[in-house]
C-alpha positions as CSV (number, residue, x, y, z in Angstrom):
1,M,13.2,13.8,-19.0
2,T,13.2,13.9,-15.3
3,K,13.0,10.3,-13.9
4,L,12.3,9.7,-10.2
5,I,12.4,6.8,-7.6
6,I,9.9,6.9,-5.0
7,Y,10.6,4.4,-2.0
8,D,8.1,3.1,-0.1
9,C,8.4,3.7,3.5
10,D,7.0,0.5,5.2
11,G,9.8,-1.1,6.8
12,V,12.3,1.2,5.2
13,L,12.3,4.2,7.0
14,F,9.6,3.3,9.6
15,D,6.6,0.8,10.1
16,S,3.6,2.1,8.8
17,R,1.4,-0.7,9.1
18,E,-0.8,1.3,11.3
19,A,-1.1,4.1,9.5
20,V,-2.3,1.9,6.1
21,L,-4.5,0.2,8.2
22,A,-6.3,3.3,9.4
23,Y,-6.1,4.7,5.7
24,Y,-8.0,1.4,4.5
25,D,-10.5,1.5,7.0
26,F,-11.3,5.5,6.0
27,I,-11.7,4.4,2.4
28,S,-13.4,1.8,3.1
29,K,-16.0,3.4,5.4
30,K,-16.3,6.3,2.2
31,F,-17.2,3.7,-0.2
32,D,-19.0,1.7,1.8
33,L,-16.7,-1.6,1.4
34,P,-15.7,-4.2,4.2
35,K,-13.3,-3.3,6.4
36,I,-9.8,-5.0,5.9
37,N,-8.2,-6.7,9.1
38,K,-4.7,-7.0,10.0
39,N,-5.2,-10.6,8.6
40,D,-5.9,-9.0,5.0
41,I,-3.2,-6.9,5.1
42,E,-0.3,-9.3,4.0
43,Q,-2.4,-10.1,0.9
44,V,-3.0,-6.4,0.1
45,N,0.9,-6.0,1.0
46,K,1.8,-8.6,-1.8
47,A,-0.9,-7.1,-4.5
48,M,0.9,-3.7,-3.8
49,M,4.3,-4.9,-4.3
50,K,3.3,-6.6,-7.7
51,T,1.6,-3.4,-8.9
52,N,4.9,-1.8,-7.8
53,V,7.0,-4.2,-9.8
54,E,4.9,-3.4,-13.0
55,I,5.1,0.2,-12.7
56,I,8.9,0.0,-12.4
57,N,9.2,-2.3,-15.3
58,M,7.3,0.6,-17.5
59,L,10.1,3.1,-17.1
């Protein structure tokens, strides 16, 4: 079985915050959801970090 480690690039290789916000804007429009502003992105990042830890613990 092959195992992989996938690195999150936010702040590691390059700062992709603007790209992440653009992605969320696209998804918000597509699914008619409220737009995420720059102040909310910190909460989103915390949720993503928790999810990443949960996934790693399952490996």
